C-alpha positions in Angstrom: 86.6 122.0 98.6 87.8 119.2 96.3 88.0 115.6 97.5 91.3 114.6 98.9 92.8 111.3 97.8 92.8 109.0 100.8 96.2 107.7 99.9 97.9 111.0 100.0 100.4 111.5 102.9 102.2 114.8 103.6 105.9 114.4 104.2 106.7 116.9 106.9 109.6 118.3 104.8 107.0 119.8 102.5 106.1 122.2 105.3 109.6 122.3 106.8 109.1 125.5 108.9 105.9 124.2 110.6 106.5 122.8 114.0 105.1 119.4 114.8 101.8 120.7 116.2 101.2 122.9 113.2 102.1 120.2 110.7 99.7 117.8 112.3 96.9 120.4 112.5 97.1 121.7 108.9 97.3 118.2 107.5 94.3 116.9 109.4 92.3 120.1 108.8 92.9 119.7 105.0 91.2 116.3 105.2 94.5 114.4 104.5 94.7 111.2 106.4 98.4 110.5 106.8 101.8 112.2 107.5 105.4 111.3 107.3 107.5 112.9 110.1 111.1 114.1 110.4 113.3 113.4 113.3 114.2 117.0 114.3 110.6 118.2 114.9 109.9 115.0 116.8 113.0 115.5 119.0 112.2 119.1 119.7 109.1 118.0 121.7 110.4 114.6 122.8 109.4 111.2 121.5 106.7 110.6 124.1 105.0 113.9 123.5 105.3 113.6 119.7 103.7 110.2 119.9 100.8 111.5 121.9 100.3 114.4 119.5 100.3 112.0 116.6 97.7 109.9 118.3 95.5 112.9 119.0 95.7 114.0 115.4 94.1 110.8 114.1 96.6 110.7 111.3 98.3 107.6 110.0 102.1 107.6 110.2 103.8 106.7 107.0 107.6 107.2 107.3 110.2 108.5 109.6 112.9 110.7 108.0 115.7 110.3 108.1 118.6 108.2 109.1 121.7 106.7 107.4 124.8 108.8 106.7 127.2 106.0 107.5 129.7 105.9 104.6 132.7 107.0 106.7 135.5 104.6 107.6 135.4 102.8 110.9 136.0 105.1 113.9 134.2 107.3 116.4 132.1 109.1 113.7 130.9 105.8 112.3 130.1 104.4 115.7 128.1 107.6 116.6 126.2 107.3 113.3 125.3 103.7 113.9 124.2 104.4 117.4 122.0 107.3 116.2 120.4 105.0 113.6 119.4 102.7 116.4 117.7 105.6 118.1 115.9 106.4 114.9 114.7 102.8 114.6 113.2 103.1 118.0 111.5 106.4 117.1 110.0 104.9 114.0 108.6 102.0 116.0 107.0 104.1 118.6 105.4 106.5 116.2 104.0 103.7 114.1 102.2 102.4 117.2 101.0 105.9 118.0 99.6 106.6 114.5 96.1 105.7 113.4 95.3 102.2 112.0 97.3 101.5 108.8 100.4 103.3 110.1 103.7 101.8 108.9 107.0 101.6 110.7 109.4 102.7 107.9 112.7 104.5 108.5 114.1 106.2 105.4 117.8 105.8 105.0 120.0 108.2 103.0 123.4 106.5 102.6 125.7 109.5 102.9 128.3 110.8 100.4 132.0 110.2 99.8 134.1 110.7 102.9 136.4 113.7 102.9 139.3 113.1 100.5 137.9 109.8 99.1 137.3 108.8 95.5 136.3 105.3 96.4 132.5 105.3 95.7 132.4 101.5 95.4 134.0 101.1 98.9 131.5 103.7 100.3 128.6 101.7 99.0 130.0 98.6 100.7 130.2 100.4 104.0 126.5 101.2 103.5 125.8 97.5 103.2 127.9 96.8 106.3 126.1 99.4 108.3 122.7 98.1 107.4 124.0 94.6 108.3 124.7 96.0 111.8 121.3 97.6 112.0 119.1 94.9 110.5 118.7 92.8 113.7 117.6 95.8 115.7 115.2 96.9 113.0 113.7 93.3 112.8 113.2 93.2 116.6 111.5 96.6 116.5 109.3 95.7 113.5 110.8 98.5 111.4 111.6 98.4 107.7 114.8 100.2 106.7 114.0 101.9 103.4 117.1 102.7 101.4 116.5 105.8 99.3 118.6 106.2 96.2 119.3 109.9 95.4 119.9 111.5 92.0 123.5 111.2 90.9 124.1 114.9 91.4 124.1 114.1 95.2 126.6 111.2 95.0 129.6 113.0 96.3 128.1 114.8 99.3 124.8 113.1 100.2 124.2 109.7 98.8 126.4 107.2 97.0 123.4 105.0 96.2 122.1 106.6 93.0 119.7 104.1 91.4 116.9 101.9 92.6 118.9 99.0 91.2 121.8 99.8 93.5 119.5 100.1 96.5 117.9 96.7 95.7 121.3 95.1 95.3 122.1 96.2 98.9 118.7 95.2 100.2 119.0 91.7 98.7 121.2 90.6 101.5 118.4 91.0 104.0 114.8 90.0 104.5 112.3 92.1 102.6 110.3 93.1 105.7 113.5 94.4 107.3 115.2 96.2 104.4 113.4 97.7 101.4 113.7 100.7 99.2 112.2 104.2 98.9 110.8 104.9 95.4 111.1 108.6 95.0 110.1 110.1 91.6 112.4 113.1 91.9 115.5 110.9 92.2 114.8 108.0 89.8 112.7 109.4 87.0 115.7 109.9 84.7 117.0 106.3 85.0 116.5 104.3 81.7 116.1 101.2 83.8 113.6 102.6 86.2 110.6 100.6 85.1 112.3 97.2 85.3 113.8 98.3 88.6 110.3 99.1 90.0 109.1 95.7 88.7 112.0 94.0 90.4 111.4 95.9 93.7 107.8 94.7 93.6 108.7 91.2 92.8 111.2 91.1 95.7 108.7 92.8 98.1 111.0 95.7 98.6 108.9 98.8 98.0 108.7 100.3 101.4 107.3 103.7 100.4 106.4 105.6 97.3 107.2 109.4 97.3 106.4 111.9 94.7 107.3 115.4 93.7 108.4 117.0 90.4 111.6 118.1 88.6 111.8 121.4 86.8 114.7 123.3 85.3 116.6 125.5 85.7 117.7 124.2 89.0 118.3 126.7 91.8 121.9 127.3 93.1 121.2 124.9 95.9 120.0 121.9 94.0 118.7 120.3 97.1 115.9 122.8 97.0 114.8 122.0 93.5 111.6 119.9 94.1 108.2 121.1 92.9 104.5 120.2 93.3 103.5 117.1 91.2 102.5 118.2 87.8 104.6 121.4 87.7 107.6 119.8 86.0 108.7 117.1 83.6 108.2 113.8 85.5 105.9 111.2 83.9 103.8 110.3 86.9 101.6 108.1 84.8 104.2 105.5 83.9 105.9 105.6 87.3 102.7 105.4 89.3 101.3 102.7 87.2 104.5 100.7 87.5 104.4 101.0 91.3 100.7 100.1 91.3 101.3 97.0 89.1 103.5 95.6 91.9 100.5 95.5 94.2 101.6 98.5 96.3 98.4 99.9 97.7 99.6 101.9 100.7 100.0 105.7 101.2 102.0 107.9 98.9 104.0 110.8 100.3 104.6 114.1 98.7 108.0 115.3 99.8 109.1 118.8 98.5 112.3 120.7 99.2 111.7 124.2 97.8 112.6 127.5 99.5 109.5 129.3 98.0 107.2 126.6 99.1 108.7 126.5 102.6 108.2 130.3 102.9 104.5 130.0 102.1 101.6 129.5 104.6 101.7 125.8 105.6 97.9 125.4 105.3 98.0 126.8 101.8 100.9 124.5 100.9 99.0 121.4 102.1 96.0 122.5 100.2 98.0 123.1 97.0 99.8 119.7 97.6 96.5 117.9 97.7 95.3 119.6 94.6 98.5 118.8 92.7 98.4 115.2 93.8 94.8 114.9 92.7 95.7 116.1 89.3 99.0 114.4 88.7 98.9 111.1 90.7 95.4 110.1 91.5 94.3 109.5 87.9 96.9 106.7 87.7 96.0 104.9 90.9 94.1 101.6 90.5 91.7 102.1 93.5 91.2 103.2 97.0 93.8 102.6 99.7 93.6 99.3 101.5 94.3 99.7 105.2 97.0 97.4 106.5 95.9 97.3 110.1 
């Protein structure tokens, strides 16, 4: 069995159909030290039980996915979303405490798309800023970093009006770096001609909350959401992106997050093994050194 990079974290979306117990077991059994969790599997067992299971697994907790989706105008739906985001902040805080030393309390935020019938993408982004302004005090009190995740522009209408790392940083700039940062996800930002300066800016401003990797390969499937691949199986230049992130001083865990129907249908243990192998080939060679525990 090959050596597993100690900075690799399995984002639970990569093994979407594995329940929480299975996800924790196959990750730990593969010699991987960290995992990022999704809210739905945690809520299936309850936060208290999930936290105990995470503690028993011995794994570090890297991110909680996901919250956000607050681009709608003021009204009951927006209030409900804001309230749910507060719950997600509390979940992230509890799971970070439950994880092994070095766990991080990071809540990934996906902004949300254009409201039904709207063409005002600029106004939608401003509502994202306003929502984060409401949530920031709660996040600060809980010790949680809100990590704005820009998504590829093909998702701007239905999923995320924040399309570039620069846009995410512009929103985050209104808040303290330890409270609001950004998710640097290779799948969503590799295409951006300004991506390397944006990564440098994110590092300079202390805003890189998490680094996530997977690959882009064409042709895309009919459901473009499910178009992610193992690192190294597509066209993304992991060398330049990873070195840029490393140059900022980022030395924490790196998640592999894959949405792919064929990968989801495979045996979770095999997917985790294959993920570790792919990470070792595509990402590890560009890392500057071993992970430095943060706690």
